[in-house]
C-alpha positions in Angstrom: 36.4 -15.4 4.8 39.4 -13.8 4.7 39.4 -9.1 4.0 40.2 -10.3 0.3 36.8 -12.4 -0.5 35.6 -9.4 1.2 36.9 -7.5 -1.6 35.6 -9.4 -4.1 32.3 -9.2 -2.6 32.2 -5.3 -3.1 32.9 -4.9 0.8 35.6 -2.8 1.4 36.1 -3.6 5.3 39.4 -5.2 7.0 38.8 -8.3 9.0 40.4 -9.6 12.5 42.6 -12.6 12.7 39.1 -15.4 13.4 37.1 -13.4 12.1 33.8 -14.8 10.1 31.1 -13.5 8.2 27.7 -15.1 10.2 25.0 -12.7 7.9 25.9 -10.1 4.7 23.2 -8.0 3.1 23.8 -4.8 0.8 23.4 -2.4 3.6 24.3 -4.5 7.1 27.5 -7.2 7.5 27.5 -9.6 10.5 30.8 -11.3 11.2 31.0 -13.9 15.1 32.6 -10.2 16.4 31.3 -7.2 15.2 27.8 -5.2 13.7 29.2 -3.4 10.6 26.3 -1.0 8.3 27.2 0.5 5.1 27.1 4.7 6.4 23.2 6.0 5.5 25.0 9.5 4.5 27.9 8.2 2.8 24.6 5.8 0.4 23.4 9.4 0.2 25.7 11.6 -0.4 29.3 9.2 -2.7 26.1 7.0 -4.8 27.9 3.8 -5.2 30.5 4.7 -2.8 30.1 3.2 0.8 31.4 3.9 3.5 30.7 1.4 6.4 30.8 1.8 10.3 30.9 -0.7 13.0 31.2 -1.6 16.8 31.8 -4.8 18.6 28.7 -6.8 19.0 29.0 -7.7 22.9 29.0 -3.9 23.0 26.0 -3.6 22.0 22.3 -4.4 23.0 19.5 -6.2 20.7 18.6 -4.6 17.5 15.0 -2.8 17.8 13.7 -3.3 13.9 10.8 -0.5 12.8 9.0 -0.3 9.5 8.5 3.5 7.6 8.1 5.0 5.2 4.8 4.7 2.9 3.2 3.2 -0.1 2.9 5.4 -3.3 -0.6 6.1 -4.1 0.4 8.3 -7.2 -1.7 6.3 -9.7 -4.4 7.0 -7.4 -3.8 10.6 -7.1 -3.5 11.0 -10.9 -7.1 9.6 -11.2 -8.4 12.8 -8.7 -6.7 14.9 -10.4 -7.5 14.7 -14.1 -10.9 13.8 -12.6 -11.1 16.7 -10.4 -9.5 18.7 -13.7 -12.5 17.5 -15.7 -14.8 18.6 -13.7 -13.7 22.0 -13.2 -13.2 22.7 -16.4 -17.4 21.1 -17.1 -18.1 24.1 -14.8 -15.0 26.7 -15.8 -15.3 26.8 -19.5 -18.6 27.4 -20.3 -18.9 30.0 -17.8 -15.1 31.7 -19.1 -16.6 31.8 -22.1 -20.2 32.2 -22.4 -20.9 34.0 -19.0 -22.9 31.4 -17.8 -23.4 28.8 -14.9 -24.7 25.6 -16.3 -25.0 24.7 -12.4 -26.8 27.3 -11.2 -30.4 25.5 -12.7 -29.5 22.9 -10.6 -30.4 25.2 -7.3 -27.6 25.9 -5.0 -27.2 22.8 -2.9 -26.7 21.2 -6.1 -23.8 24.1 -6.8 -21.9 23.6 -3.9 -21.6 19.9 -3.7 -20.6 19.8 -6.9 -17.7 22.7 -6.3 -16.9 20.6 -2.8 -16.1 17.1 -4.8 -14.0 18.9 -8.1 -12.0 20.8 -5.4 -11.5 18.2 -2.3 -11.3 15.3 -5.8 -8.5 18.0 -7.2 -7.2 18.5 -3.8 -6.8 15.5 -2.6 -5.5 14.1 -5.9 -2.0 15.8 -6.4 -2.2 15.3 -2.5 -1.7 12.1 -2.8 0.3 12.5 -6.3 3.4 14.9 -4.8 3.2 12.4 -1.0 4.6 9.5 -3.6 8.1 11.5 -4.8 8.0 13.0 -1.5 7.6 10.1 1.3 10.1 7.9 1.7 9.3 4.6 0.2 8.1 1.4 2.1 11.3 1.0 4.3 12.8 -1.7 6.8 15.0 0.1 10.1 17.0 -2.7 12.3 18.8 0.3 14.9 22.3 -1.3 16.6 21.5 1.3 20.4 25.2 1.2 22.3 24.8 2.5 24.9 27.6 5.1 26.8 28.8 6.0 22.6 27.6 8.9 20.9 26.4 6.9 18.4 24.6 4.4 17.1 24.8 1.9 13.4 21.5 1.8 11.4 20.1 -1.1 8.2 17.4 0.3 6.7 16.6 -2.4 4.4 13.5 -2.1 1.5 10.0 -3.1 2.6 7.9 -4.1 5.6 8.8 -6.9 7.5 11.9 -7.6 6.1 12.7 -10.9 5.6 16.4 -10.0 6.0 16.3 -7.3 9.1 14.5 -10.2 10.9 17.2 -12.1 9.6 20.0 -10.1 11.3 18.1 -9.6 13.8 17.9 -13.9 14.8 21.9 -14.3 14.2 22.8 -11.0 16.2 20.8 -12.7 19.1 22.2 -16.0 18.6 26.1 -14.8 18.1 25.4 -12.4 21.3 24.7 -15.3 23.1 27.9 -16.9 22.9 29.8 -13.9 23.4 
């Protein structure tokens, strides 16, 4: 495929003579001579404008695939937060309005257990909800290591055990055996 063909597919990469594309994905491109990945910083800073980093396949070690990120617990977090808020309100509202503790008559142990359950559900709910926004989503990272170079190349694919990432590793090993 020529460099003109790459521009038609949204890639702004020049190809050498005799260089053919063996694998193509949103964040990585593998030719018979080079590994080309989208630079992580450019995707976060510049939005759709992607800059690409490349290195010769002959200098690379086989890629290492790793799963990362966490699954979202937003629904469980919201449910626990609401339950904890209701439980705390059932104790706090009567005490604030009437100056009475309705759980005191049930005994100190029941009151303590009720307090622990209400606070624990509220705390876990907030933790799960905030964690769903803060933690990275599940992804598969493909790391290309180059001995003697300052920088390694990293390609990130969405979801755990991404089939495209595994295919990239297979195609890379096949090309590496011929180089």
